[in-house]
N, C-alpha and C positions, 0 to 999 in steps of 0.2 A: 224397408226401413233400416237397412244396414247402416252402420256408422252414425246413427242418430246420437247427437250430444244433448242429453236431457237438459243440462244447464243452459243450453242455448234456446230451448223450446219452452221452458217453464221456470218461473222464479219462486224458489223456496223462500227467499228473503221477503218477497211480497206477502206470502202466506204468514210468515212469522210476524211481520209488522202489523198485519191485519188482526191476527190473534191477540197480540199485545194491546192493541187499541180497544178491542172488545173487552178484555179483562179490566183495563183501566176504566172504561166507560161504565162497567157494572158497578164499580165502587163509587163512581161519581153520580150516576143517574139511576141506578137500580137495574132491575131485570129488563132485558130486551123484550121478553114476552109481555110483561106488564105494560111497558111503554107503547108497544105496537098494537096490542089487543085493545087497549083503551083509546087508541087514536091520538095519543099525545104527540106522536111523531109521524110525519108522512115520509115514508122511505124514498119513494120515487122523486118527490120534490126536493128532498134533502140531497139525493144523489145528483140531481141536475145542478143544484147550487155548487156542489163540490167540483163537478166537471167544469162549470163556468169559472170558479176560482182558480182551478188549474190552468185553464186557457188564459186567464188574466195574468197569472203570476209565474207559471212554469213550475210551481212547487209540487213535486210528485207526491207529497204527503196527502194532498187532496184526492189523488187517485186511490190511495189506500182507503180513505174514508168513503169514497164513492163505491168501492167494491163492497165494503161492509153494508152500506145501505141496500145494495142489490141483494146481498145475502139475506138481510132481514126481510126484504120483500118476498124472497123465495120461501123463507121459513114461516112468515106470518103475513100472507098476502092481504093487501088492502084494495087492490084493483079488483073490480067486480068480475 
């Protein structure tokens, strides 16, 4: 792995955008834990909608949202 350029293999900007969205969502919608544990949000279905919106529009912000929904599913799994 000599000469690997980290910035070409991983996006720190993507992580920062995702973190900022989670922080904003906390203030708008409340705790992720509460919303997912109570079943108010379906993470996988929401992720699919974001990917479809990205495919329809090309707006990469939808990819950041999709990433967060996958993280929420990882943290608070709803899939049996």
